[in-house]
C-alpha positions in Angstrom: 90.1 108.5 158.6 89.1 107.1 162.0 91.9 105.5 163.9 91.2 102.7 166.5 93.7 103.0 169.4 92.9 99.5 170.7 95.9 97.7 169.2 99.1 96.2 170.5 102.5 95.9 168.8 103.7 92.4 167.7 106.1 90.7 170.1 108.6 89.9 167.3 110.3 91.8 164.6 111.8 94.5 166.8 115.4 93.5 165.9 115.3 94.9 162.4 118.1 97.0 160.9 117.7 99.9 158.6 120.9 99.6 156.5 120.0 102.7 154.4 120.3 104.9 157.5 123.4 103.1 158.8 125.0 103.7 155.4 124.6 107.5 155.9 125.5 107.6 159.6 128.7 105.5 158.9 129.6 108.0 156.2 129.0 111.0 158.5 131.1 109.4 161.2 134.0 109.1 158.8 134.5 112.9 158.8 135.5 112.9 162.5 138.4 111.0 164.1 137.0 107.7 165.5 138.1 108.5 169.1 136.5 111.9 169.0 133.3 110.6 167.5 133.0 107.9 170.2 133.6 110.5 172.9 130.8 112.7 171.5 128.3 109.9 171.1 129.3 108.6 174.6 128.5 112.0 176.0 125.1 111.9 174.3 124.3 108.5 175.7 125.3 109.5 179.3 123.2 112.7 179.2 120.2 110.9 177.8 120.4 108.1 180.4 120.7 110.7 183.2 117.8 112.8 181.8 115.5 109.7 181.5 116.3 108.7 185.1 115.2 112.2 186.2 112.1 112.1 184.1 111.1 108.7 185.6 111.5 110.3 189.0 109.1 113.1 187.9 111.7 115.8 187.3 112.2 117.9 184.2 115.4 117.3 182.2 116.8 118.3 178.8 117.5 115.2 176.7 120.5 116.5 174.8 123.2 119.1 174.6 122.3 121.7 172.0 126.0 122.5 171.4 126.4 119.2 169.6 123.1 118.6 167.7 125.0 116.8 165.0 126.0 114.0 167.5 122.5 113.9 168.8 121.0 113.5 165.3 123.6 110.7 164.5 122.8 109.0 167.8 119.1 109.0 167.3 119.3 107.8 163.7 121.5 104.9 164.7 119.3 104.1 167.7 116.3 103.9 165.4 118.2 101.9 162.8 119.7 99.1 164.9 118.9 99.5 168.7 115.7 100.9 170.1 117.0 101.1 173.7 118.0 104.8 173.3 115.7 106.1 170.7 113.3 109.0 171.5 110.3 108.7 169.2 109.4 112.4 169.2 113.0 113.4 168.3 113.6 110.5 165.8 110.5 111.6 163.8 112.4 114.7 162.7 115.7 113.0 162.0 115.0 109.6 160.6 113.1 110.7 157.4 116.1 112.8 156.3 118.7 110.1 156.9 116.5 107.5 155.2 116.2 109.6 152.0 119.9 110.3 151.9 120.5 106.6 152.4 118.1 105.4 149.8 119.8 107.6 147.2 123.3 107.4 148.6 125.0 106.5 145.3 123.4 109.6 143.7 124.4 111.7 146.7 128.1 110.9 146.2 127.9 112.2 142.6 127.4 115.7 143.9 130.7 117.7 143.7 131.8 119.0 147.1 129.5 116.8 149.1 132.3 115.4 151.3 133.4 118.9 152.3 129.9 119.9 153.1 129.4 116.8 155.3 132.7 117.5 157.1 131.5 121.0 158.0 128.2 119.7 159.2 129.9 117.2 161.6 132.6 119.6 162.9 132.4 123.4 162.7 128.6 123.4 162.2 127.8 120.8 164.8 125.5 123.2 166.7 123.3 123.7 163.6 123.3 120.7 161.4 119.8 121.3 160.0 121.1 123.8 157.4 123.6 121.3 156.0 121.1 118.5 155.9 118.6 120.7 154.1 121.2 121.7 151.5 122.0 118.0 150.9 118.4 117.2 150.3 118.0 120.1 147.8 121.2 119.1 146.0 120.0 115.5 145.8 116.6 116.6 144.4 118.4 118.4 141.5 120.5 115.3 140.8 117.4 113.2 140.9 115.6 115.6 138.5 118.3 115.0 135.8 120.6 118.0 136.3 123.9 116.7 135.0 126.1 118.8 137.3 125.3 119.7 140.9 128.1 121.3 142.8 128.5 122.7 146.2 130.2 126.1 145.9 133.3 126.4 148.2 133.0 129.2 150.8 135.5 132.0 150.3 136.2 134.7 152.9 135.7 138.2 151.6 133.7 137.0 148.6 130.3 138.9 148.5 128.2 136.4 146.6 128.5 132.8 147.2 125.5 130.6 146.6 125.3 127.2 148.2 125.0 125.3 144.9 125.5 125.5 141.2 123.4 123.3 139.0 123.7 122.9 135.2 122.6 120.9 132.3 123.2 121.5 128.5 121.9 125.0 127.8 120.8 125.9 131.3 122.4 126.8 134.7 121.2 128.2 138.0 122.8 129.5 141.2 121.0 128.0 144.2 120.8 129.3 147.7 119.2 127.3 150.6 117.8 128.5 153.9 116.5 126.4 156.7 114.1 128.2 159.0 113.5 126.8 162.5 110.4 127.3 164.8 110.2 130.8 166.1 111.3 131.9 169.6 107.6 132.8 170.2 106.6 129.3 169.5 109.2 127.9 171.9 108.1 130.4 174.7 104.4 129.6 174.1 105.1 125.8 174.5 107.0 126.5 177.8 104.2 128.7 179.0 101.7 125.9 178.4 103.9 123.5 180.4 104.1 126.1 183.2 100.3 126.2 183.3 100.0 122.4 183.3 102.6 121.7 186.0 100.4 122.6 189.0 97.8 120.2 187.7 100.2 117.3 187.7 101.2 118.1 191.3 97.6 118.4 192.4 96.7 115.0 190.8 99.7 113.3 192.3 98.8 114.7 195.8 95.1 113.6 195.5 95.8 110.4 193.7 93.5 111.6 190.9 93.8 110.7 187.2 92.3 113.1 184.7 92.6 114.3 181.1 92.4 118.1 180.8 91.7 119.6 177.3 91.9 123.3 176.8 91.5 125.7 173.8 93.0 129.1 174.8 91.3 132.1 173.3 94.1 134.5 174.1 97.8 134.4 173.9 99.2 132.2 176.7 101.1 135.0 178.2 97.8 136.7 179.0 96.5 133.7 180.9 96.8 134.1 184.8 99.1 131.7 186.5 96.2 130.2 188.6 93.7 130.1 185.9 93.9 126.5 184.7 94.6 124.9 188.1 91.6 126.7 189.6 89.2 125.2 187.0 90.7 121.8 187.4 90.7 121.8 191.2 87.1 122.8 191.3 86.1 120.0 188.9 88.1 117.4 190.7 86.6 118.5 194.1 83.1 118.4 192.8 83.6 115.4 190.5 82.2 117.6 187.7 83.0 117.0 184.0 80.9 120.0 182.8 83.0 122.0 180.2 83.7 125.7 180.9 84.1 128.6 178.6 85.2 132.2 179.3 87.3 135.0 177.9 90.5 133.1 178.4 89.7 129.5 177.2 87.3 126.7 176.7 88.0 123.4 178.5 86.9 120.2 180.1 88.2 117.7 182.6 87.4 114.0 182.2 88.7 110.7 183.6 91.7 108.8 182.1 90.6 106.0 179.8 91.8 103.3 182.2 90.0 100.4 180.5 91.8 101.0 177.2 95.1 101.8 179.0 95.1 98.7 181.1 93.9 96.5 178.3 96.9 97.4 176.1 99.4 97.4 178.9 98.4 93.9 179.9 99.9 92.7 176.6 102.4 95.4 175.6 104.9 97.9 177.1 104.6 101.6 176.0 107.3 104.2 175.9 106.7 106.7 178.7 105.5 110.1 177.7 105.1 109.1 174.0 102.2 110.0 171.7 101.0 106.4 172.0 100.8 106.7 175.8 98.9 109.9 175.6 96.5 108.2 173.1 95.8 105.4 175.5 95.1 107.6 178.4 93.0 110.1 176.5 91.4 107.6 174.1 92.7 109.6 171.2 95.8 111.6 170.2 95.3 115.1 168.8 98.3 115.7 166.5 98.0 119.4 166.2 97.8 120.0 170.0 100.5 120.3 172.7 100.6 117.8 175.4 102.0 117.5 178.9 101.9 114.2 180.9 102.9 113.0 184.3 102.3 109.6 185.9 103.2 107.0 188.6 104.3 104.0 186.6 106.4 100.8 186.7 109.2 100.5 184.2 109.5 97.3 182.2 112.5 95.2 183.5 114.2 94.8 180.1 113.2 98.2 178.7 113.3 100.7 181.6 112.0 103.6 179.6 108.8 101.7 178.7 105.9 101.4 181.1 104.4 98.0 181.9 102.0 99.4 184.4 100.5 102.8 185.2 98.9 103.6 188.6 98.0 107.3 188.4 98.3 109.8 185.6 97.4 113.3 184.4 97.4 114.5 180.8 97.0 118.2 179.8 96.3 118.8 176.1 96.0 122.4 174.8 95.5 124.3 171.6 96.3 128.0 171.1 93.4 129.4 169.2 94.3 133.1 169.5 94.5 134.9 166.2 97.4 136.9 167.5 99.3 133.8 168.5 98.7 132.1 165.1 100.1 135.1 163.3 103.1 135.3 165.6 103.9 131.6 165.0 103.4 131.9 161.3 107.0 133.0 160.7 107.5 133.8 157.0 110.5 134.3 154.8 110.6 138.1 154.4 114.0 138.8 155.9 115.3 135.4 155.0 114.5 135.9 151.3 116.4 139.2 151.3 119.4 137.6 152.9 119.3 134.7 150.5 119.1 137.0 147.5 122.3 138.7 148.5 124.2 135.5 148.1 123.1 135.1 144.4 125.3 136.3 141.6 124.1 138.5 138.7 125.6 136.4 135.8 123.0 133.6 135.8 119.4 133.0 137.0 119.0 132.2 140.7 116.7 130.1 142.8 116.1 130.1 146.5 114.9 127.1 148.6 113.5 127.8 152.0 112.7 125.0 154.4 110.1 125.3 157.2 109.4 122.8 159.9 105.6 123.1 160.6 104.6 122.3 164.2 101.9 124.8 164.8 99.0 123.1 163.1 97.1 123.8 159.9 96.0 127.3 160.9 99.6 128.4 161.4 100.7 126.6 158.2 98.0 128.3 156.1 98.7 131.7 157.5 102.5 131.3 156.9 101.9 130.2 153.4 99.7 133.2 152.6 102.3 135.6 154.0 105.0 133.9 152.0 102.9 134.3 148.9 102.5 138.0 149.6 106.2 138.5 150.1 107.2 136.6 147.0 104.6 138.5 144.9 106.0 141.9 145.7 109.6 141.0 146.2 112.0 142.9 143.9 115.6 141.6 143.5 118.3 144.1 143.9 121.4 142.9 142.1 120.7 139.2 141.3 118.6 137.5 138.7 116.4 135.7 141.2 113.7 133.9 139.3 112.1 131.3 141.6 111.6 130.7 145.3 110.6 127.3 146.6 108.9 127.0 150.0 109.3 123.5 151.4 107.0 122.7 154.3 107.7 119.7 156.5 105.3 118.4 159.1 106.8 115.5 161.2 104.1 113.4 162.9 104.3 111.7 166.3 102.5 108.7 164.8 100.2 106.4 166.8 99.2 104.1 163.9 100.1 100.4 164.2 103.3 99.1 162.5 104.5 102.7 161.9 107.3 104.3 163.9 107.6 107.6 162.1 105.7 109.7 159.6 106.3 113.0 157.9 104.2 115.0 155.4 105.7 117.6 153.1 104.5 120.1 150.7 106.4 122.3 148.2 105.2 125.6 146.6 107.2 127.4 143.9 106.8 131.2 143.7 107.7 133.1 140.5 109.7 136.2 141.3 108.8 139.1 138.9 107.8 138.8 135.2 109.9 136.4 133.2 109.7 133.2 131.1 112.4 131.2 132.9 111.0 127.8 133.5 111.1 126.5 137.0 114.1 124.3 137.6 112.7 121.6 139.8 109.2 120.6 138.8 107.4 117.8 140.5 110.0 117.1 143.1 109.6 116.7 146.9 112.8 116.4 149.0 111.8 113.5 151.2 108.8 111.8 149.5 109.2 109.4 146.7 107.6 110.4 143.3 105.1 107.6 143.4 103.8 108.8 146.8 103.3 112.4 145.7 99.7 113.9 145.7 98.3 117.2 144.6 97.6 120.1 147.1 99.2 121.1 150.4 99.1 119.1 153.6 97.3 121.7 155.8 94.3 121.6 153.4 94.0 117.9 153.9 94.4 118.2 157.7 91.7 120.9 157.9 89.3 118.8 155.7 89.7 115.9 158.2 89.1 118.0 161.3 
């Protein structure tokens, strides 16, 4: 579907509250002493404010402290739900959908035995890694929604070999359930950093020359194989010659073109835009490529009442890149081989078992498709050792830095069940997604839809 970037946000209606989200965040707050919680959230606010000031000055800065991700998640959810002064759109898009689903079905969530103890661990001893606990809550909620009469978190016991995360039962059936949440690979993080390193000299050059350009690159090799001066050399040559001719060689294909100033100035004359956001990149580039990585730098004037929003931009550079290397795609397509073995060790032998594995997909449809194929191979030939593992569910989540009007976050999810071995045990969770309402579900997997639209 073609998207027209020439739109402006309405001037009114920005003071809305999302009470579903605030219901959940208030509940999570209750598991920490009020004074301690305020101290943690205050530290988040101070760090974010300092980081934003450095970013405005053209410096690099980390927005949050990774040792307390739970507080960061809570802070971003509440910032979205009641006060946009401190929200970070590219972070909120990962957090808000989870909190929204838990809030919509909060009454059902509270019917899960042991949910309070699980939430307390998430907010205290597991504050560095809250994603696992949130994923377990979503899975437990899905079983309750699907009509399982009892859904219980299994208390952790030191020295006990097999302890699944959940027990689910209904008359005549029961399952032991283990949940694993997989995060983006270290390779993916290093690749993104390497892309930033290659883009940084371009921003410095454009600032020095007062030039404003959009650079688009498709790398044909792994980014570690790209020489340090490769990209800046191509860009400098084209800026000096005022040449927009694309290039293609063994390392990459690319082009340099002017910033879309007419569109940018037209929108900024009526609206302020969050600095560095997908919307700002869309205005400068004329489009936003969701499956690409982006780096942006600019000279801009903050809006008086919203200092992290730009009301005017004077000079800018945008670098957009894809990693098209087959080796890179396979390295990023992290699958569940070792994770599945670890999960199976947690399952008992006295009842059927099911494993749910959650993936956050950020590498694009090629990576998603390769990961899914490798998961299928692993599941097809996986042989349980001591458990009665019957089904593995792969949950794929693709958060989107949306640029559509009247939409502040979007996420697409797919779920694929894999039968383990030969048996007649029916799958325990048919026709259920974790975040998406039943009436919004469609057939197929999301990367097939993305590939058909490209």
